[in-house]
C-alpha positions as CSV (number, residue, x, y, z in Angstrom):
1,X,-22.8,119.6,-46.2
2,X,-26.2,120.2,-47.2
3,X,-29.0,119.1,-45.3
4,X,-29.9,116.5,-47.7
5,X,-26.3,115.2,-48.0
6,X,-26.2,115.0,-44.2
7,X,-29.4,113.1,-44.4
8,X,-28.0,110.6,-46.9
9,X,-24.8,110.1,-45.1
10,X,-26.5,109.3,-41.8
11,X,-28.9,106.9,-43.5
12,X,-26.2,105.1,-45.2
13,X,-24.2,105.0,-41.9
14,X,-27.5,103.3,-40.2
15,X,-27.7,100.6,-42.9
16,X,-23.8,99.7,-42.4
17,X,-23.9,100.0,-38.6
18,X,-25.3,96.3,-38.2
19,X,-22.7,94.8,-40.5
20,X,-19.8,96.8,-38.9
21,X,-21.1,95.4,-35.5
22,X,-21.3,92.0,-36.7
23,X,-17.7,92.1,-37.9
24,X,-16.2,93.0,-34.4
25,X,-18.6,90.4,-32.7
26,X,-17.6,86.9,-31.9
27,X,-20.0,84.4,-33.2
28,X,-22.5,82.7,-31.1
29,X,-21.2,79.5,-29.5
30,X,-21.7,76.3,-30.9
31,X,-23.2,74.1,-28.0
32,X,-22.8,70.2,-27.7
33,X,-24.8,68.2,-25.0
34,X,-22.5,65.2,-23.9
35,X,-24.5,62.2,-22.5
36,X,-22.4,59.2,-21.3
37,X,-23.4,55.7,-20.4
38,X,-27.3,55.8,-20.5
39,X,-26.6,52.0,-20.3
40,X,-30.2,50.9,-20.4
41,X,-30.9,48.9,-18.2
42,X,-27.9,48.9,-16.2
43,X,-29.8,49.2,-12.7
44,X,-33.5,49.3,-12.1
45,X,-33.3,53.2,-11.5
46,X,-31.7,53.7,-14.9
47,X,-34.9,54.3,-16.9
48,X,-35.9,57.1,-14.3
49,X,-32.6,58.6,-14.5
50,X,-32.4,58.6,-18.2
51,X,-35.9,60.2,-18.3
52,X,-34.9,62.8,-16.0
53,X,-32.0,63.8,-18.2
54,X,-34.0,63.8,-21.4
55,X,-36.7,65.8,-19.7
56,X,-34.1,68.5,-18.5
57,X,-32.3,68.8,-21.8
58,X,-35.3,69.2,-23.9
59,X,-35.8,72.8,-22.3
60,X,-32.2,73.7,-23.0
61,X,-30.6,75.3,-26.1
62,X,-27.8,73.4,-27.8
63,X,-26.7,72.2,-31.5
64,X,-26.6,68.5,-30.8
65,X,-26.3,65.6,-28.7
66,X,-23.2,63.2,-28.4
67,X,-23.8,60.0,-26.6
68,X,-20.4,58.6,-25.5
69,X,-21.2,55.0,-25.5
70,X,-22.8,52.2,-23.5
71,X,-26.4,52.8,-25.0
72,X,-27.4,49.3,-23.8
73,X,-26.3,46.9,-21.1
74,X,-24.8,43.9,-22.9
75,X,-28.0,42.6,-24.6
76,X,-29.8,44.0,-27.9
77,X,-33.3,44.0,-26.8
78,X,-32.3,46.9,-24.5
79,X,-31.8,49.1,-27.8
80,X,-35.8,49.2,-27.8
81,X,-35.7,50.8,-24.5
82,X,-32.9,53.3,-25.7
83,X,-34.9,54.4,-28.7
84,X,-38.1,55.2,-26.7
85,X,-36.0,56.8,-23.9
86,X,-33.4,58.8,-25.8
87,X,-33.9,58.8,-29.7
88,X,-37.8,59.3,-29.4
89,X,-37.4,62.1,-26.8
90,X,-35.5,64.9,-28.6
91,X,-35.6,66.6,-32.0
92,X,-32.1,67.5,-32.0
93,X,-29.6,66.0,-34.1
94,X,-28.0,63.1,-32.1
95,X,-24.8,61.2,-32.8
96,X,-23.2,58.3,-30.6
97,X,-20.5,55.8,-30.5
98,X,-20.3,52.4,-29.2
99,X,-18.9,51.3,-25.6
100,X,-18.0,48.0,-24.2
101,X,-21.8,47.7,-23.2
102,X,-22.7,47.9,-26.8
103,X,-19.9,45.4,-27.7
104,X,-21.8,43.0,-25.2
105,X,-25.1,43.7,-26.9
106,X,-23.6,43.2,-30.5
107,X,-22.2,45.7,-32.7
108,X,-24.5,45.0,-35.5
109,X,-27.4,45.5,-33.3
110,X,-25.9,48.8,-32.5
111,X,-25.5,50.0,-35.9
112,X,-29.0,48.9,-36.8
113,X,-30.4,50.8,-33.7
114,X,-28.5,54.0,-34.4
115,X,-28.2,54.1,-38.1
116,X,-24.6,55.0,-37.6
117,X,-21.3,53.4,-38.4
118,X,-18.9,52.6,-35.7
119,X,-16.3,55.3,-36.4
120,X,-16.8,58.8,-38.4
121,X,-16.3,62.4,-38.3
122,X,-18.7,65.4,-38.9
123,X,-18.1,69.1,-39.2
124,X,-20.2,71.9,-37.5
125,X,-19.3,75.3,-38.1
126,X,-15.7,74.7,-38.9
127,X,-15.1,72.4,-36.0
128,X,-14.5,68.9,-36.7
129,X,-15.8,66.1,-34.4
130,X,-14.5,62.5,-34.6
131,X,-16.3,59.6,-32.8
132,X,-14.5,56.4,-31.9
133,X,-16.0,53.3,-30.8
134,X,-15.2,50.4,-28.6
135,X,-15.1,47.1,-30.9
136,X,-13.4,44.7,-28.2
137,X,-12.7,44.7,-24.6
138,X,-10.3,42.6,-22.4
139,X,-9.1,42.8,-18.8
140,X,-9.8,41.2,-15.6
141,X,-13.2,42.7,-15.5
142,X,-13.6,43.4,-19.2
143,X,-13.2,47.3,-19.1
144,X,-10.1,47.9,-21.0
145,X,-11.5,49.0,-24.4
146,X,-10.0,48.5,-27.8
147,X,-10.3,50.5,-31.1
148,X,-8.5,47.7,-32.9
149,X,-6.1,48.1,-36.0
150,X,-8.6,49.2,-38.8
151,X,-10.1,51.9,-36.7
152,X,-6.7,53.0,-35.4
153,X,-5.5,53.6,-38.8
154,X,-8.7,55.2,-40.1
155,X,-8.2,57.7,-37.1
156,X,-4.3,58.3,-38.3
157,X,-5.4,59.1,-41.8
158,X,-8.6,61.3,-40.6
159,X,-6.2,63.4,-38.6
160,X,-3.7,63.7,-41.6
161,X,-6.4,64.8,-43.9
162,X,-7.0,68.0,-41.8
163,X,-4.4,69.5,-39.6
164,X,-6.0,72.9,-39.3
165,X,-9.6,72.7,-38.2
166,X,-10.1,72.6,-34.5
167,X,-10.8,68.8,-33.7
168,X,-12.7,67.2,-30.8
169,X,-12.6,63.5,-30.3
170,X,-15.4,61.4,-28.5
171,X,-14.5,58.2,-27.1
172,X,-15.9,55.7,-24.7
173,X,-12.9,55.1,-22.6
174,X,-10.2,57.6,-21.4
175,X,-6.8,57.8,-22.4
176,X,-4.5,55.9,-20.0
177,X,-3.5,58.0,-16.8
178,X,-5.3,61.1,-17.7
179,X,-8.6,61.8,-16.1
180,X,-10.3,59.9,-12.8
181,X,-9.3,56.3,-12.4
182,X,-7.7,55.9,-15.7
183,X,-4.8,54.0,-14.4
184,X,-4.1,50.4,-14.1
185,X,-6.5,48.7,-11.5
186,X,-6.9,45.2,-12.5
187,X,-5.1,44.0,-9.4
188,X,-7.8,45.6,-7.4
189,X,-11.5,44.9,-7.0
190,X,-14.1,45.5,-9.7
191,X,-14.5,47.5,-11.9
192,X,-10.6,47.2,-12.4
193,X,-8.8,48.9,-15.4
194,X,-10.6,51.3,-17.4
195,X,-8.8,53.0,-20.2
196,X,-8.3,52.7,-24.1
197,X,-5.8,50.0,-25.1
198,X,-4.5,52.2,-27.7
199,X,-3.4,55.0,-25.6
200,X,0.2,55.3,-26.6
201,X,-0.7,55.1,-30.2
202,X,-3.3,58.0,-29.7
203,X,-1.0,60.2,-27.5
204,X,1.4,60.1,-30.4
205,X,-1.1,61.1,-32.9
206,X,-2.2,64.0,-30.8
207,X,1.5,65.3,-30.3
208,X,1.7,65.3,-34.2
209,X,-1.7,67.1,-34.4
210,X,-2.1,70.0,-32.1
211,X,-5.5,70.8,-33.6
212,X,-6.9,68.2,-31.5
213,X,-8.1,70.3,-28.6
214,X,-10.6,68.1,-26.7
215,X,-10.9,64.6,-25.7
216,X,-14.2,63.7,-24.1
217,X,-15.0,60.3,-22.8
218,X,-17.6,58.4,-20.7
219,X,-16.9,54.7,-19.2
220,X,-16.0,55.7,-15.7
221,X,-19.5,57.0,-14.6
222,X,-17.6,59.8,-13.0
223,X,-19.0,61.7,-10.1
224,X,-18.4,65.3,-10.5
225,X,-16.0,66.9,-8.2
226,X,-14.3,63.9,-7.0
227,X,-10.4,63.0,-7.4
228,X,-8.7,59.6,-7.1
229,X,-5.6,58.8,-5.2
230,X,-3.5,60.5,-7.7
231,X,-5.4,63.6,-7.8
232,X,-6.9,63.1,-11.0
233,X,-10.5,64.4,-11.5
234,X,-12.9,65.3,-14.2
235,X,-10.4,67.3,-16.2
236,X,-6.8,66.8,-17.4
237,X,-4.7,69.3,-19.6
238,X,-1.9,67.9,-21.4
239,X,0.1,69.7,-24.2
240,X,-2.8,71.8,-25.5
241,X,-5.3,69.1,-25.1
242,X,-8.2,68.9,-22.5
243,X,-9.5,65.6,-21.4
244,X,-13.0,65.5,-19.9
245,X,-14.7,62.8,-18.1
246,X,-18.4,63.0,-18.4
247,X,-20.8,61.5,-15.8
248,X,-22.9,58.5,-16.4
249,X,-26.6,59.2,-17.3
250,X,-27.5,55.5,-16.0
251,X,-26.4,56.6,-12.4
252,X,-27.9,60.2,-12.5
253,X,-24.5,61.8,-12.5
254,X,-25.4,64.6,-14.7
255,X,-23.6,65.4,-17.9
256,X,-21.5,68.0,-19.6
257,X,-22.0,70.5,-22.3
258,X,-19.4,72.1,-24.5
259,X,-19.8,75.8,-25.1
260,X,-17.4,76.4,-28.2
261,X,-16.4,79.9,-28.9
262,X,-14.0,81.6,-30.9
263,X,-11.3,82.1,-28.4
264,X,-12.2,79.5,-25.7
265,X,-14.1,76.5,-24.9
266,X,-16.3,76.3,-21.9
267,X,-17.3,73.0,-20.3
268,X,-20.5,73.4,-18.2
269,X,-21.9,70.4,-15.9
270,X,-25.6,70.1,-15.7
271,X,-27.5,68.7,-12.7
272,X,-30.6,67.0,-14.4
273,X,-32.5,66.0,-11.3
274,X,-32.5,69.6,-10.0
275,X,-32.4,71.2,-13.5
276,X,-29.5,73.5,-12.8
277,X,-26.0,74.3,-13.8
278,X,-23.3,73.3,-11.3
279,X,-20.7,76.2,-11.6
280,X,-18.3,74.8,-9.1
281,X,-17.4,72.3,-11.8
282,X,-17.2,74.5,-14.8
283,X,-13.8,74.5,-16.7
284,X,-12.7,77.5,-18.9
285,X,-10.3,76.2,-21.8
286,X,-8.7,79.4,-23.1
287,X,-7.6,78.5,-26.7
288,X,-8.3,79.8,-30.1
289,X,-10.8,77.7,-32.3
290,X,-11.7,77.6,-35.9
291,X,-15.6,78.3,-35.3
292,X,-17.3,80.1,-37.9
293,X,-20.7,81.7,-38.0
294,X,-23.5,79.6,-38.2
295,X,-24.4,78.1,-41.5
296,X,-27.3,76.7,-43.3
297,X,-27.4,72.7,-43.2
298,X,-26.5,72.4,-46.8
299,X,-23.1,74.5,-46.2
300,X,-21.9,72.1,-43.5
301,X,-19.4,69.3,-44.5
302,X,-20.6,65.7,-43.6
């Protein structure tokens, strides 16, 4: 090979090398910040706790925020506080769903304050995210949450429409007997039973659709690291599905972040007051996903 041919060959390899390396590298993770129960204004300290959370996450790198219900505490006028404390404090995309506190505040007021429907799905980099809202509550202490028929049937059809994409479901209440204190508790003191009324129907849907890989919820104002009398804590794995209980922002419990990779999903817990990750509560969920490379906004499905 002549010196000129050698030079041209080496030059071509240098041009191709970045592309070759890129094909062998996993895509950057898709990062989702999960905030549960900002619940303005549940207790006098709640605005300060929400401020701590928003100040902390403003300095972190992630793709979007999902607020898992109870934006307001049973009164529509608290949506003004939510706008000022949460919506106005981030430039990241933010999605939410309604919890029982929002039912008390009025679901029309919730929709007007957020500009979002009660239930919907979005796609980000090959991952489908489904948002489910509480539209009714029952129980001795009004903490059993209902989707009701229309939303349940919508979910059934939504899951049928895409049986391949990795799917993550966000909800306010947990599925019955999964994570911390998701069992029947109405015979005990407040807060009583705190679970989704349609748990049996959803469990059957999960069995039929193994591409549902994460179910994350709020409602319990979970204290990370604690377990109930049945040994249930913040994580519960069942038939290829990981249930995650997210701490309550209103009580300064911290929050969870999803790091979605090609071959695993990592859940990390954030202490907002001390602005640090709590490695002791991290969870590695080793499972292949349909994550793709980053796309421009125009290439994402709605």
